[in-house]
Each structure stands twice: as structure tokens, then as C-alpha cells.
N, C-alpha and C positions, 0 to 999 in steps of 0.2 A: 792514765796520763792523760790531760788535756788539750785535744787537737782544733783547729785553728775552726770545724766545726762546729764546737759547742760554743766556739768563743761568743756574745753581743747578745741581742733577743733571742730570741726563743722560736722556733719556727711558726709557731702560729700569729705573731704576734710579725714576724716577717709576712707570710702568706695576707695576711688582714692591710698588712704598708700597703703589699704589693696593689691587692683589688683596690685601695682607695687610688691609688696613686695611676690607676689603669683608667678606671672610670674618671677622675679628672682632667686626664689626658684628652681622652675619649670628647666630656665634654669642651674640653678648650678646644678640641683640633674643629668638633659640631661646629659650637656658636662663632667660633674666633677665627675660621682658618687660618689655625696658626702652624703649620703641620706642611702647607701644601708644598712648599720649594722642598721640604725635608723629601717627601712622602716621589717628588720628581728625581731626587738626586740618588734615591733609593733605587726607583724604579729604574735609571742606566746604568745602573751599581749591576741590579738583578739580570737585566737583560741579556746576557753572554750565559751567566748560570743559567737562564731561561732555556735559550740556544743550547746548550748542552747537553741538558736535561731531555730536549726534544728530538737530537739527533740523532740519534738508536732509530725510534718512531720513523723519523726521514726517511731514513737511509733504509730501514725493511718494504717503509713503503713504493720506493719509486727501484727498490730490485724488484719488490714480486709484481710490480706495474711492470719492467723493460721483461724481466720472466717470461708475463703473460703477452707480453706486443711478442715478444721472439716466436714460445709457439703458435700463436697468431697466424705470424708471418710465416712462418713452417709451414703449417696447415694451409695453409692460403697459396704457396705456393706449390705443395705435393696436389693440392685440387686444382691450381692450373695448368700444371702437369701432366696430370691425366688428362685435365680437358684439349690439354693440343695436340695429346698422345692419340686421342679420341675421333676430332676432328681431323688429324692427319689422314688415319686410317679413312675415313669418311672422303674423305679428301681424295687417295687415294681408288676409293673405287669408284668416285663421282668421273675424275680424270679416264681410268677403264673403263666403264659405263659412258663416258663422251667417244670417247674410242671407236667403242661396240658398232656404237647407235652413229656416229658419223658414216662406218663400214661399211652399215645394213643401209644407209641412204645412198652414200654411192655404188652398193652394189643392186638395188635395188630400179634406182633411173640411169644403171649404165643402159644403152642404146644399143633395141632389136627391135627386130622390124617387126612390124603391123600382125598382130595376132599371132606369134610365137608364146608357147608356152614355158612357163620359168618358175624355176624353185629355189629359194632361198635353203643351204645346205653347210652343215657346221664338219669341220676337221675333226677327225676320233683318234687318228692314231700318223705319225711317219714311215714309211718304209726306212728302215737301218744301215740294209747292206749297202755297201758302198758301192757298187756295180749297177745296183739300181735303183732307181725313181720314184714312187710309187705312193700315194696315200691314201686313207681310210674314212670315208664321208660315213655322215651319220644316215643315211639315205638308200633305202632300197628298191628287192621289188615290190614290195607293198606298196611304195609310191613312188612307180609306174619306171625306174630306172632300170637302163638296155643299153647293152654293148657299144660303144664306142661313142656312145652319148658325149655333148660338148659342155667342156667344163671351163668356166674362166671365171674372173674376179674383178673387181671393180675399176682394172685397168685394161684386162685385157685375154687372151688364150692362155689357160691352164693347163690341158690337156682333154685325154679322154678318157671313159670309163673300159677298163681291162676285165674287169669280172662283176658281177653283183650275184647281192645275198638275199638273204629274205629281208632285215634289215639295215644291212648298210651293202657298200660298193667301194672297189678299188681304182683306182683313176693311175694310170700311169701318166707323168711328165712331159710336156714335150722338151724338155732336155737329158729324158734317158738316152740311150743312146740306141736304143732300137726302134724311138719312135721319129717319126717324119712328119710334116705338117706343108702341104701344099700353098704356098704366099703369092705375091705381086708387090711390085710399087706402086706405092701411091703416089709416085713422080712420071713415072714412065708408064706402065701399067705391066713392066715385065715380069715375065711370072720364073718364081724357084723353089726347089725344093729344099726346106728349112730343118736341118736333122741338128736332133742332140748330141751332147758329146760328154755329157755326162759329169759338166760342171751348170748351178744353177745358173748361173749369168753369160753363158755362153749355149749361141748355138752357130753352125757352119752352113750354107748354101753350098751345097754339093751341086758340083758339073758345072762352072761359070763359064765362061769361055771370060781370053782375054779382051775381047772387044764389046763386052756388054756394059753398057751403059749403067754400073754404079756407084753412088758416089757416100760413104761415109755421113749418116744423119737421115737414110734415106728410108722411110717408114710402110714398115711390111704386113702387111693385113691377110686373113684369109680370103683364097681365090674360090671358097667352094669348089674345087676341084674334088673328088673323089668321093663327092658329096657325105662327108664327116664333117666337118668344120663347114656354120653358117658364111658366106660371104663376107667379109666387110669390118670382120672383129681383126683389133689390131692383136697384130703376134711379138713382133719384135722390130728393133731399129738399128740399122747397121752401125758398126762400130771399129770394123776393120779394112780395110779393101788390100791389100799387097797382089802384086801383077808382077811375078817372077817368068821371065821367060823360056828358065831352060825348065817349067813343068808346064804342064798340059795342059791347068786352069788355077784361073785366080783361085788367092785365100781371101773368100770371104767370111767377116767374122759378123755376128748380127748379136745384143743385146736381149733378154726378153723383157717384154713392159708389164707383164704378170710379178706381183714384188712373190716368188718363188720362195722365198726364204723366209717368209712372217705369213703363211697364208691363215686362217682361222674358217672367216667364212668366203663358201663358196655359188657357184649360181650354176646350176643343170636346164640346161635349153633342152625343148622337143621341135623340133620340124615343122613347120609354119604349116594353119590349118588341123596341128594337134587337138582336139577339144580336151575338154575336163573330164578326167574317166568318168562321174559321177551323170554328165550328161551323155556319154557315150552311153552310157548303162541305161539311162533311161531310155535313148531312142530304144535302142535294142527291144527293148521290152514292147513297145510300142506300137516297133516292127511285128513281132512276137503275136500279139492281140491281135492285132488287123489277119496277118497268115490264118489264125484261127476261126478268124471269126467270117472269113472266107471257104 
């Protein structure tokens, strides 16, 4: 049975005709530019197909770029987050160091009398008993700490040494119920005894007659009596005065100027004229050599 593909010229003749027509069209287009407008129309017709054919590649490239940008942003965000955490930690340490530096500067600038020896110490422990207010310092007998030695912070009197060990010492605070400080009022020089009440923010002036001139806001400093605390160091400020005629004495309450609830660095004081231990040892050796020579 014959089919439509077997009708007409043979395949060889068709191929030759196709080649001849192709060469003729190429020559006609090259020499006479006959198909310029046709190419424009064909290009316009094929452009959507080209865009459609190129669309998967474009989508893949855009997706890859977005994924890369997202990963870069995630990495950069993580890096910046880590930097913020590191800087925050450094800032915290800087704030602590700055506060400690300010406290040490204030402590070393504490007004002490000329010739008075002083040494900075650091808090080691706080007494946990509710009936005793004491702290432990990191200075002891090796640093020439002695019993009843005065201890103060950058604002005022904190307490006195009650026990001395080799490398540390125990200090009883001025607010301890067993402690009392001889004080005087800066305003009128009237003398009082300020006793501890067991509360860190309260002292009680003992046996104050109703007629005594004492007012809220009066600053109380050490009087020097008892030869424990040097004269003239701030102790407390009067915060409350109650004169009840039914009681034999007025109730006078004062607030310590030292920050007893946030102690860190403290100052140990020696009496006026106390030399450095090394100088004392040197003088003793010189005296001994002179005696041996005699």
C-alpha cells in the first residue's frame, strides 16, 4: 500500500532542491537584504519563547543568590550577636573595675592626720549570725594589724578590729549591739556615746537628757575619747529625735555615714607617728650595732 510519503519526487531530489533553495535564500538575503523585516518579525515572535526557555535558569540563579544572601545575613547576625555579648561582658567588667577604682581612690583620699599610717584591706567574709555584726579582712598580724585598730571606708568609721589572725582579722561593726563609739556633734561639740542597735542603718545615742541641744541632721564625728578611734572622723548623722517627758532620756537615733551594707575595700589606720615596720627594724638594727661597738 502506498502512503503519502512515497508520492512525489524521491528523497534525494528533495534534498537537492532543499539545498539549492537554502543557498538561493542565503545569497538573496546576503546580497539584497530581502528578509530583514522578516527576521525582525521572527525575532519578536520568538522572544517570549526565549524568555520562557531562560526562565528556569533565572529562577535558579535568583534562588541561589537569595539563599546565599540569607546565609550571609544569618552568619553576620550571629557574628554581631557574639560581638555584642563579648562587648557587654567587657563593659560589665569595665563598670566593676571603674567602680572599684573610684572606691579605692576615694578610700586613699580619706582625710587622715599628717603622719598617720594607713593601709587598704579587702573584705573576705561577713558574719552570718543575726545577733552579731562582724566582718573578716584579708590583713592580719603579718601586716601589723592590732586589736582595737580603727577601720573605716571612704565615708566614715566602720568599726574596730576585735580579733587578729596571722593573715586575716575580724572587725566588729559600729552597729553591733555590743559596740559603742564616743562621738561629738560638729555643730556644738556636745559629746555622746553612739551604741549599736543590731541594725546596719541605725545607732542610738545613750542617756541624752531632754534639755540637750541635739537636732535632726547634726553630724557626729569621733571625739577621740577612749583612744580607740582618732578624733574627727565621721560616724553618723542624727536622723530622729524624740523627747517624751514620760521617759528619763530623749530617744536620739543616728544613721551611720559608712555604707555598712556594701563594704568591699576598707582602710586600716595606725596611730600618729607610727613608722613603717621596715623603718623600725632598720633603726633597731642600727641601735644594736652601736651598742655592740661600745
